[in-house]
N, C-alpha and C positions, 0 to 999 in steps of 0.2 A: 138123913140130912146129905144133901149134895154137896160134895167138895169140888173145888176148882182146882183144875190141873192145868201147870203150865210146861212148856217145852223147855227142857234145861240144857240138852246138849242134841247136837246132831253129829252122826258118827259116820264116816264113809264105809267102814268095814262092818258088816252085819254081824260077824262072829264077835268082834270087839264089844260091839253094842249090847250082845247078849252076855257077855262076860261082865260088863259095866252094870247092866240091870241086876244080874245075880249078885253082884257085890252090895248093891243098894238094898235089895231084898235082905240079904245077910245082915244087914245093919237096921232091919226093922222098918225100911222105908217103902212105902207104896210106889211103884213105878209101873208104867205103860209104856210099851214098845210099839212103835208104827213106822212103817215103811213098806216100800214095794217088796224088800227082800223076805219079809216076815208072812207074807200072804200065801195062798194055796200054790200061787204060779211064782216062785221068787225069781226077781229080776235082780241079779248082782253085777251090772254094769254100769259106769258112769254114774250119773247123779241119781239115777233110780236106785242105786245100791244104798243110798243114804238112809239111815235110821234114825229116828228120832227117839229121845228118852223124854217122857212127860211124867212129872212129879207132883204131889199135892202142893199148892202154893205155900201154905204154912211150913212145909217140909224143905223148901228150897234151899235155905242156907245150909241145913246139915246135909242134904244130897251134893250140894256144891262141894263142900269139904270133902266128901267120900271121892267124889269123881276127880277133883284136883289131886288127891292123894295117889290116884292109880294114873295120873297123866292125862286126863280127858278135859279138854278146854269147854267151859261152860258159856254159852250166851243165851241167857234166859228170854224167852218171849211167849206171849200168850195171845190168845184169840179175842 
């Protein structure tokens, strides 16, 4: 079954994004991390350092609660 993912948050610090993703995974939520800073040649300057957290659409409410609990602002969008 193919699940739809939505972008739940964009975080300017790649390390903060990794910590937030780990927190979501710890809560049992599926998360995908996308951004230039996560690739084989990481770019961590300016807008290229932004990292997106994508979650399964059905889990967006639970993921939002987890992220807001640790101080990450959520602005959901999908393709």
